[in-house]
C-alpha positions as CSV (number, residue, x, y, z in Angstrom):
1,X,19.4,12.4,-18.3
2,X,19.1,8.8,-17.0
3,X,21.3,6.7,-19.2
4,X,19.7,3.6,-20.6
5,X,21.8,0.6,-19.5
6,X,21.5,-1.9,-22.3
7,X,23.3,-4.6,-20.4
8,X,20.4,-4.8,-17.8
9,X,17.6,-4.8,-20.3
10,X,16.2,-7.1,-22.9
11,X,17.4,-6.4,-26.5
12,X,15.7,-3.3,-27.9
13,X,13.1,-3.9,-30.6
14,X,13.8,-1.8,-33.7
15,X,11.4,-1.2,-36.6
16,X,13.3,-0.2,-39.8
17,X,11.2,1.4,-42.6
18,X,13.6,1.1,-45.5
19,X,12.9,0.1,-49.2
20,X,16.6,-0.5,-50.0
21,X,17.9,-3.9,-49.0
22,X,21.5,-2.7,-49.2
23,X,20.8,0.3,-47.0
24,X,18.9,-1.9,-44.5
25,X,21.8,-4.2,-44.3
26,X,24.2,-1.4,-43.5
27,X,21.8,0.0,-40.9
28,X,21.7,-3.5,-39.2
29,X,25.5,-3.7,-39.2
30,X,25.7,-0.5,-37.2
31,X,22.9,-1.5,-34.9
32,X,24.6,-4.8,-34.1
33,X,27.4,-2.8,-32.4
34,X,24.9,-2.2,-29.5
35,X,25.1,-4.6,-26.6
36,X,23.0,-6.6,-26.6
37,X,22.3,-6.4,-30.3
38,X,18.7,-5.3,-30.9
39,X,15.9,-7.2,-32.5
40,X,15.4,-5.6,-35.9
41,X,12.3,-5.9,-38.1
42,X,12.4,-4.4,-41.6
43,X,9.4,-3.2,-43.6
44,X,9.4,-1.5,-47.0
45,X,5.8,-0.5,-47.8
46,X,3.0,1.4,-46.1
47,X,0.9,-1.7,-45.7
48,X,3.8,-3.6,-44.0
49,X,4.5,-0.6,-41.8
50,X,0.9,-0.3,-40.6
51,X,0.8,-4.1,-40.0
52,X,4.0,-4.0,-38.0
53,X,2.8,-1.1,-35.8
54,X,-0.4,-3.1,-35.0
55,X,1.3,-6.4,-34.4
56,X,3.9,-5.6,-31.7
57,X,5.4,-2.8,-29.7
58,X,8.8,-1.3,-30.8
59,X,11.3,0.6,-28.7
60,X,12.4,2.8,-31.6
61,X,11.5,3.4,-35.2
62,X,14.1,4.1,-37.9
63,X,12.6,5.4,-41.2
64,X,13.9,6.5,-44.6
65,X,12.6,9.9,-45.7
66,X,11.9,9.0,-49.3
67,X,9.8,5.8,-49.8
68,X,8.1,4.3,-52.9
69,X,4.5,4.5,-51.9
70,X,4.5,7.2,-49.2
71,X,7.0,9.6,-47.6
72,X,8.8,9.7,-44.2
73,X,6.7,12.6,-42.9
74,X,3.6,10.5,-43.3
75,X,5.3,7.6,-41.6
76,X,6.1,10.0,-38.7
77,X,2.5,11.2,-38.5
78,X,1.2,7.6,-38.4
79,X,3.7,6.7,-35.7
80,X,2.8,9.8,-33.7
81,X,-0.9,8.9,-33.8
82,X,-0.5,5.2,-33.0
83,X,2.6,5.0,-30.8
84,X,3.3,8.6,-29.6
85,X,5.8,7.5,-26.9
86,X,8.0,5.6,-29.4
87,X,11.1,7.5,-30.5
88,X,11.2,8.1,-34.3
89,X,14.6,8.6,-36.1
90,X,15.0,9.5,-39.7
91,X,17.8,7.7,-41.5
92,X,18.1,9.2,-44.9
93,X,20.6,10.4,-47.5
94,X,18.4,13.2,-48.8
95,X,17.2,15.0,-45.6
96,X,17.9,18.7,-46.0
97,X,18.0,21.3,-43.3
98,X,14.5,22.6,-43.8
99,X,13.1,19.0,-43.8
100,X,15.0,18.2,-40.7
101,X,13.7,21.2,-38.9
102,X,10.1,20.4,-40.0
103,X,10.5,16.8,-38.8
104,X,11.6,17.9,-35.3
105,X,8.6,20.3,-35.3
106,X,6.3,17.3,-36.0
107,X,7.8,15.1,-33.3
108,X,10.9,13.3,-34.7
109,X,13.5,12.4,-32.1
110,X,16.6,12.7,-34.3
111,X,17.9,12.2,-37.8
112,X,21.1,10.4,-39.1
113,X,22.4,10.8,-42.6
114,X,23.2,7.5,-44.4
115,X,26.6,8.9,-45.3
116,X,27.3,9.0,-41.5
117,X,25.8,5.8,-40.2
118,X,28.5,5.6,-37.6
119,X,26.3,8.1,-35.6
120,X,23.4,5.7,-35.6
121,X,24.2,3.6,-32.5
122,X,24.7,6.7,-30.4
123,X,21.5,8.2,-31.7
124,X,19.5,5.1,-30.9
125,X,21.0,4.8,-27.5
126,X,20.3,8.4,-26.7
127,X,16.7,8.1,-27.9
128,X,16.1,5.0,-25.8
129,X,17.6,6.7,-22.8
130,X,15.4,9.7,-23.2
131,X,12.3,7.5,-23.6
132,X,13.3,5.5,-20.5
133,X,13.6,8.8,-18.6
134,X,10.2,10.0,-19.7
135,X,8.6,6.7,-18.6
136,X,10.3,6.9,-15.2
137,X,9.2,10.5,-14.7
138,X,5.6,9.6,-15.6
139,X,5.7,6.6,-13.3
140,X,7.1,8.8,-10.5
141,X,4.4,11.4,-11.1
142,X,1.7,8.8,-11.1
143,X,3.0,7.4,-7.8
144,X,3.1,10.9,-6.3
145,X,-0.5,11.4,-7.3
146,X,-1.5,8.1,-5.7
147,X,0.4,9.0,-2.5
148,X,-1.3,12.4,-2.3
149,X,-4.8,10.8,-2.8
150,X,-4.0,8.1,-0.2
151,X,-2.7,10.6,2.3
152,X,-5.8,12.7,1.9
153,X,-8.0,9.6,2.4
154,X,-6.1,8.6,5.5
155,X,-6.1,12.0,7.1
156,X,-9.8,12.4,6.5
157,X,-10.6,9.0,8.1
158,X,-8.2,9.6,10.9
159,X,-9.8,12.9,11.8
160,X,-13.2,11.2,11.7
161,X,-12.0,8.6,14.1
162,X,-10.5,11.2,16.4
163,X,-13.8,13.2,16.5
164,X,-15.8,10.1,17.1
165,X,-13.5,9.0,20.0
166,X,-13.7,12.5,21.5
167,X,-17.5,12.5,21.5
168,X,-18.0,9.0,22.6
169,X,-15.4,9.2,25.4
170,X,-17.1,12.4,26.7
171,X,-20.5,10.7,26.9
172,X,-19.1,8.0,29.1
173,X,-16.9,10.1,31.4
174,X,-18.0,10.7,35.1
175,X,-15.7,13.8,35.4
176,X,-13.1,15.8,33.6
177,X,-10.1,13.8,34.9
178,X,-11.7,10.5,33.7
179,X,-12.4,12.0,30.3
180,X,-8.9,13.3,29.9
181,X,-7.4,9.9,31.0
182,X,-9.6,7.8,28.7
183,X,-9.3,10.1,25.8
184,X,-5.5,10.4,26.1
185,X,-5.1,6.6,26.2
186,X,-7.2,6.1,23.1
187,X,-5.5,8.8,21.1
188,X,-2.1,7.4,22.2
189,X,-3.0,4.0,21.0
190,X,-3.9,5.5,17.6
191,X,-0.7,7.5,17.5
192,X,1.5,4.5,18.4
193,X,-0.1,2.3,15.8
194,X,0.4,4.9,13.1
195,X,4.0,5.4,14.2
196,X,4.7,1.7,13.8
197,X,3.0,1.6,10.4
198,X,5.0,4.6,9.2
199,X,8.2,2.7,10.2
200,X,7.1,-0.1,7.9
201,X,6.3,2.4,5.1
202,X,2.6,1.7,5.8
203,X,2.9,-1.8,4.7
204,X,2.6,-4.8,7.0
205,X,3.5,-4.8,10.7
206,X,4.5,-7.7,12.9
207,X,1.9,-8.7,15.4
208,X,4.6,-8.9,18.2
209,X,5.6,-5.3,17.4
210,X,2.0,-4.1,17.6
211,X,1.6,-5.7,21.0
212,X,4.9,-4.3,22.2
213,X,4.1,-0.8,21.2
214,X,0.7,-0.8,22.9
215,X,2.0,-2.4,26.1
216,X,5.0,-0.1,26.5
217,X,2.8,2.9,26.7
218,X,1.2,1.6,29.9
219,X,3.7,-0.6,31.7
220,X,7.2,0.4,32.8
221,X,7.9,-3.0,34.4
222,X,7.9,-5.5,31.5
223,X,7.7,-8.4,34.0
224,X,4.0,-7.5,34.5
225,X,3.1,-8.3,30.9
226,X,4.1,-11.8,29.9
227,X,4.1,-12.1,26.2
228,X,4.6,-15.7,25.0
229,X,5.9,-15.4,21.4
230,X,3.8,-17.3,18.9
231,X,4.2,-17.7,15.1
232,X,5.4,-14.7,13.1
233,X,2.3,-13.0,11.8
234,X,2.2,-9.9,9.7
235,X,-0.8,-7.7,9.9
236,X,-2.0,-5.2,7.3
237,X,-2.3,-1.6,8.3
238,X,-6.0,-1.9,8.7
239,X,-5.7,-4.9,11.0
240,X,-2.7,-3.5,13.0
241,X,-4.6,-0.3,13.8
242,X,-7.8,-2.1,14.8
243,X,-6.0,-4.5,17.0
244,X,-4.0,-1.7,18.7
245,X,-7.2,0.0,19.6
246,X,-8.6,-3.3,21.1
247,X,-5.5,-3.9,23.1
248,X,-5.6,-0.4,24.4
249,X,-9.1,-1.0,25.8
250,X,-8.0,-4.2,27.4
251,X,-5.0,-2.5,29.0
252,X,-7.0,0.5,30.2
253,X,-9.4,-1.8,32.0
254,X,-6.6,-3.9,33.4
255,X,-4.8,-0.9,34.8
256,X,-7.9,0.7,36.3
257,X,-9.9,-2.3,37.5
258,X,-8.1,-5.5,36.6
259,X,-4.9,-7.4,37.3
260,X,-2.6,-4.4,36.7
261,X,-4.4,-2.4,39.3
262,X,-3.1,-4.8,41.9
263,X,0.5,-4.8,43.1
264,X,1.1,-8.4,42.3
265,X,-1.1,-8.7,39.3
266,X,0.1,-9.4,35.8
267,X,-1.2,-10.2,32.3
268,X,-0.3,-13.1,30.0
269,X,-0.6,-12.7,26.2
270,X,-0.2,-15.4,23.7
271,X,-1.3,-16.2,20.2
272,X,-1.5,-18.9,17.6
273,X,-2.8,-19.7,14.2
274,X,-6.2,-21.5,14.1
275,X,-7.0,-24.5,12.0
276,X,-6.1,-24.1,8.3
277,X,-9.1,-23.9,5.9
278,X,-9.3,-23.6,2.1
279,X,-9.7,-19.8,2.6
280,X,-6.8,-19.5,5.1
281,X,-6.4,-19.5,8.8
282,X,-7.5,-17.5,11.9
283,X,-5.3,-15.6,14.3
284,X,-6.3,-16.5,17.8
285,X,-5.0,-14.2,20.6
286,X,-5.5,-14.9,24.3
287,X,-5.5,-12.2,27.1
288,X,-5.3,-13.6,30.6
289,X,-5.2,-11.5,33.8
290,X,-3.6,-13.2,36.8
291,X,-3.4,-12.4,40.6
292,X,-5.6,-9.3,40.3
293,X,-8.7,-8.3,42.3
294,X,-11.8,-10.5,42.3
295,X,-13.7,-10.1,39.0
296,X,-17.5,-9.8,38.7
297,X,-19.7,-9.4,35.6
298,X,-20.6,-5.8,35.0
299,X,-24.2,-4.8,34.7
300,X,-23.7,-2.7,31.5
301,X,-21.5,-2.5,28.5
302,X,-19.4,0.6,28.2
303,X,-18.0,2.3,25.1
304,X,-14.7,0.4,25.5
305,X,-16.5,-3.0,25.4
306,X,-18.6,-2.0,22.4
307,X,-15.5,-0.8,20.6
308,X,-13.8,-4.1,21.2
309,X,-16.8,-6.1,20.1
310,X,-17.6,-4.0,17.0
311,X,-14.0,-3.8,15.9
312,X,-13.3,-7.5,16.0
313,X,-16.7,-8.7,14.8
314,X,-17.3,-6.1,12.0
315,X,-14.0,-4.6,11.1
316,X,-12.0,-7.9,11.3
317,X,-14.9,-10.3,10.8
318,X,-14.0,-12.3,13.9
319,X,-15.2,-13.3,17.3
320,X,-14.7,-12.0,20.9
321,X,-15.2,-14.2,24.0
322,X,-14.7,-12.6,27.5
323,X,-14.8,-14.7,30.6
324,X,-15.4,-12.9,33.9
325,X,-13.9,-15.6,36.1
326,X,-13.4,-14.5,39.7
327,X,-9.7,-15.5,39.4
328,X,-9.1,-13.1,36.6
329,X,-10.6,-11.8,33.3
330,X,-9.7,-13.7,30.2
331,X,-10.4,-12.6,26.6
332,X,-10.1,-14.6,23.4
333,X,-9.9,-12.8,20.1
334,X,-10.0,-14.5,16.8
335,X,-10.4,-13.3,13.2
336,X,-9.5,-14.7,9.8
337,X,-6.2,-13.5,8.4
338,X,-7.5,-13.6,4.9
339,X,-10.1,-11.0,5.8
340,X,-7.3,-8.7,7.0
341,X,-5.7,-9.1,3.6
342,X,-8.7,-7.5,2.0
343,X,-7.4,-4.1,2.9
344,X,-9.7,-2.0,0.8
345,X,-9.6,0.8,3.4
346,X,-6.7,1.8,5.7
347,X,-8.9,3.6,8.3
348,X,-9.3,0.8,10.8
349,X,-12.4,1.1,13.0
350,X,-13.6,4.3,11.4
351,X,-16.8,2.6,10.3
352,X,-17.2,1.1,13.7
353,X,-16.7,4.4,15.4
354,X,-19.2,6.1,13.1
355,X,-21.8,3.4,13.9
356,X,-21.1,4.0,17.6
357,X,-22.0,7.6,17.1
358,X,-25.6,6.5,16.9
359,X,-25.5,4.5,20.1
360,X,-26.1,5.7,23.6
361,X,-24.1,3.3,25.7
362,X,-26.0,4.2,28.8
363,X,-28.9,2.3,27.3
364,X,-27.0,-0.8,26.2
365,X,-27.8,-3.4,28.7
366,X,-25.5,-6.3,29.5
367,X,-27.1,-9.7,28.8
368,X,-24.4,-12.2,28.8
369,X,-22.3,-10.1,26.5
370,X,-18.7,-8.9,27.3
371,X,-18.4,-5.8,29.4
372,X,-15.7,-4.1,31.4
373,X,-15.4,-2.4,34.8
374,X,-15.8,-3.6,38.3
375,X,-16.4,-0.1,39.7
376,X,-18.1,1.5,36.8
377,X,-19.2,0.5,33.3
378,X,-17.0,2.7,31.1
379,X,-13.4,1.7,30.5
């Protein structure tokens, strides 16, 4: 049993149903030996008792068995109906063995004879401890149920994302090797983001950690990725997963066709907070490729490009700007941080990927919109 530590809690609130002023005074004297002394409210009639139950919550009820206008069993039934979780202890001088057994059958917590009030503090303490343990068990059970439902929700959405990625990657692949390469990279980005979020107990993740995890999977030489630390920014699981998928697409393109495909090429990443507004601020992230091959605007948008656009614009309610400068591709991502806080779903990009299921990227023409690939259109 979890022992109730009175020293770490507010004084217990005790309702005493007792018609004898002298007996009530003796009961209070024994209760005051508890530390801290409890807050005691005494009532003597049925009307006062009902009013007290309706007016405030009590941690324990002490009741005489024999009362002027009603009896203790009735008081127990009323308490069981109105405050079933509150311990109920009989404090009486006339409670016989049969009555005591019947009171336990009806839900009484304990009974103390008035001739042995020295037992009262221990009985109250035990009743409070048991009630506290029951509340903790209910809270733990409720938390477990929430976790099971949340896990089921996440697994369902994750599987939907995986199936969508598998199908969309297959549509854009020229051969089996390209399919395996692209699919592995996208699934690895998902897995790395999930691993980071599990390390944080699926709470918030640092932006710098999300970048580091995604980059490490591609580059063994850290000097080729220059990360200029910006302000500390924590991302919700939804945002961290979405951004990880976007960075994976940028890295894939850079490794195959961009700066990282060149021996001397490198990538610079930096971020900042946008201008503060009444609703919050934006996260602005810059991706700059340096000393890579000459860049030209692709003729079509591949699945990777569409994934980046839809993820930032719809999932994170932001904007994407890609500049195909001959000196090197640059990408500017921005999205409101307060939108990321509205984390109603933890399955980042799943809606985006489901929408992409209805698109045939071979028919998506590039008209001034971002696109990737200098040798082909799918990244």
